C-alpha atoms as a printed R data frame, in Angstrom:
   type eleno elety resid chain resno       x       y       z
1  ATOM     1    CA   MET     A     1 -14.344  -1.320 -32.637
2  ATOM     2    CA   ALA     A     2 -15.916  -3.781 -30.225
3  ATOM     3    CA   ASN     A     3 -19.278  -5.011 -31.466
4  ATOM     4    CA   THR     A     4 -20.271  -7.485 -28.769
5  ATOM     5    CA   ALA     A     5 -20.958  -6.910 -25.099
6  ATOM     6    CA   SER     A     6 -18.208  -9.346 -24.155
7  ATOM     7    CA   ALA     A     7 -15.687  -7.462 -26.305
8  ATOM     8    CA   ARG     A     8 -16.686  -4.147 -24.709
9  ATOM     9    CA   LYS     A     9 -16.259  -5.725 -21.270
10 ATOM    10    CA   ARG     A    10 -12.825  -7.029 -22.294
11 ATOM    11    CA   ILE     A    11 -11.800  -3.490 -23.266
12 ATOM    12    CA   ARG     A    12 -12.919  -2.160 -19.871
13 ATOM    13    CA   GLN     A    13 -11.062  -4.926 -18.047
14 ATOM    14    CA   THR     A    14  -7.915  -4.321 -20.064
15 ATOM    15    CA   GLU     A    15  -7.944  -0.607 -19.246
16 ATOM    16    CA   VAL     A    16  -8.259  -1.290 -15.512
17 ATOM    17    CA   ARG     A    17  -5.543  -3.957 -15.539
18 ATOM    18    CA   THR     A    18  -3.206  -1.816 -17.615
19 ATOM    19    CA   ALA     A    19  -3.542   1.099 -15.191
20 ATOM    20    CA   ARG     A    20  -2.910  -1.234 -12.246
21 ATOM    21    CA   ASN     A    21   0.139  -2.801 -13.918
22 ATOM    22    CA   VAL     A    22   1.607   0.595 -14.823
23 ATOM    23    CA   ALA     A    23   1.262   1.687 -11.202
24 ATOM    24    CA   ARG     A    24   2.924  -1.513  -9.942
25 ATOM    25    CA   ARG     A    25   5.788  -1.224 -12.427
26 ATOM    26    CA   SER     A    26   6.291   2.421 -11.465
27 ATOM    27    CA   ARG     A    27   6.329   1.502  -7.768
28 ATOM    28    CA   VAL     A    28   9.034  -1.115  -8.362
29 ATOM    29    CA   ARG     A    29  11.124   1.360 -10.345
30 ATOM    30    CA   THR     A    30  10.820   3.919  -7.539
31 ATOM    31    CA   PHE     A    31  12.036   1.414  -4.949
32 ATOM    32    CA   VAL     A    32  14.960   0.386  -7.170
33 ATOM    33    CA   LYS     A    33  15.834   4.030  -7.784
34 ATOM    34    CA   LYS     A    34  16.060   4.590  -4.005
35 ATOM    35    CA   VAL     A    35  18.595   1.757  -3.801
36 ATOM    36    CA   GLU     A    36  20.544   3.163  -6.764
37 ATOM    37    CA   THR     A    37  20.644   6.614  -5.170
38 ATOM    38    CA   ALA     A    38  21.919   5.229  -1.861
39 ATOM    39    CA   ILE     A    39  24.606   3.237  -3.671
40 ATOM    40    CA   ALA     A    40  25.676   6.315  -5.647
41 ATOM    41    CA   ALA     A    41  25.888   8.308  -2.412
42 ATOM    42    CA   GLY     A    42  28.037   5.573  -0.870
43 ATOM    43    CA   ASP     A    43  25.700   5.131   2.105
44 ATOM    44    CA   LYS     A    44  25.802   1.394   2.749
45 ATOM    45    CA   GLU     A    45  23.288   1.321   5.620
46 ATOM    46    CA   LEU     A    46  20.724   3.294   3.623
47 ATOM    47    CA   ALA     A    47  21.339   1.110   0.569
48 ATOM    48    CA   VAL     A    48  20.828  -2.087   2.581
49 ATOM    49    CA   SER     A    49  17.576  -0.838   4.099
50 ATOM    50    CA   ALA     A    50  16.376   0.401   0.702
51 ATOM    51    CA   LEU     A    51  17.130  -2.993  -0.851
52 ATOM    52    CA   ARG     A    52  15.263  -4.755   1.961
53 ATOM    53    CA   ALA     A    53  12.251  -2.577   1.164
54 ATOM    54    CA   ALA     A    54  12.627  -3.068  -2.602
55 ATOM    55    CA   GLN     A    55  12.925  -6.871  -2.602
56 ATOM    56    CA   PRO     A    56   9.323  -7.658  -1.591
57 ATOM    57    CA   GLU     A    57   8.012  -5.150  -4.141
58 ATOM    58    CA   MET     A    58  10.105  -6.713  -6.870
59 ATOM    59    CA   GLN     A    59   9.004 -10.223  -5.901
60 ATOM    60    CA   ARG     A    60   5.381  -9.089  -5.807
61 ATOM    61    CA   ALA     A    61   5.783  -7.832  -9.378
62 ATOM    62    CA   VAL     A    62   6.871 -11.353 -10.327
63 ATOM    63    CA   GLY     A    63   3.847 -12.841  -8.613
64 ATOM    64    CA   LYS     A    64   1.520 -10.453 -10.402
65 ATOM    65    CA   GLY     A    65   3.100 -11.145 -13.784
66 ATOM    66    CA   ILE     A    66   4.566  -7.653 -14.198
67 ATOM    67    CA   ALA     A    67   8.175  -8.852 -14.348
68 ATOM    68    CA   HIS     A    68   9.923 -12.108 -15.144
69 ATOM    69    CA   ALA     A    69  11.314 -14.071 -12.213
70 ATOM    70    CA   ASN     A    70  14.827 -14.344 -13.637
71 ATOM    71    CA   THR     A    71  14.951 -10.619 -14.411
72 ATOM    72    CA   VAL     A    72  14.053  -9.675 -10.851
73 ATOM    73    CA   SER     A    73  16.460 -12.245  -9.440
74 ATOM    74    CA   ARG     A    74  19.272 -10.839 -11.591
75 ATOM    75    CA   LYS     A    75  18.518  -7.258 -10.571
76 ATOM    76    CA   ILE     A    76  18.439  -8.110  -6.871
77 ATOM    77    CA   SER     A    77  21.704 -10.018  -7.204
78 ATOM    78    CA   ARG     A    78  23.438  -7.155  -9.003
79 ATOM    79    CA   LEU     A    79  22.179  -4.560  -6.531
80 ATOM    80    CA   SER     A    80  23.392  -6.754  -3.635
81 ATOM    81    CA   ALA     A    81  26.808  -7.093  -5.242
82 ATOM    82    CA   ARG     A    82  27.065  -3.326  -5.700
83 ATOM    83    CA   ILE     A    83  26.108  -2.754  -2.062
84 ATOM    84    CA   LYS     A    84  28.755  -5.236  -0.901
85 ATOM    85    CA   ALA     A    85  31.322  -3.405  -3.024
86 ATOM    86    CA   ILE     A    86  30.694  -0.175  -1.086
87 ATOM    87    CA   ALA     A    87  32.517  -1.601   1.958
88 ATOM    88    CA   GLY     A    88  35.598  -2.287  -0.186
89 ATOM    89    CA   LYS     A    89  36.068   1.411  -0.868
């Protein structure tokens, strides 16, 4: 248990930041899921527009420290490749 005022403040700050980070991570996952759904449906135009909307959210997560830069870069690359593959079908 926190005994000092500074430790109690740290606990409050951590709770606020954790809630904010959970919301950001959830938002990114929602955007990615929209891209995944469009790809599964085979709708290339919808998938492209969904990816365009998802990219800034994913990059923002990197900037805020929610996700690692290489992880987001890899995910964007793989989603792009899957969207390009739709035209081949």
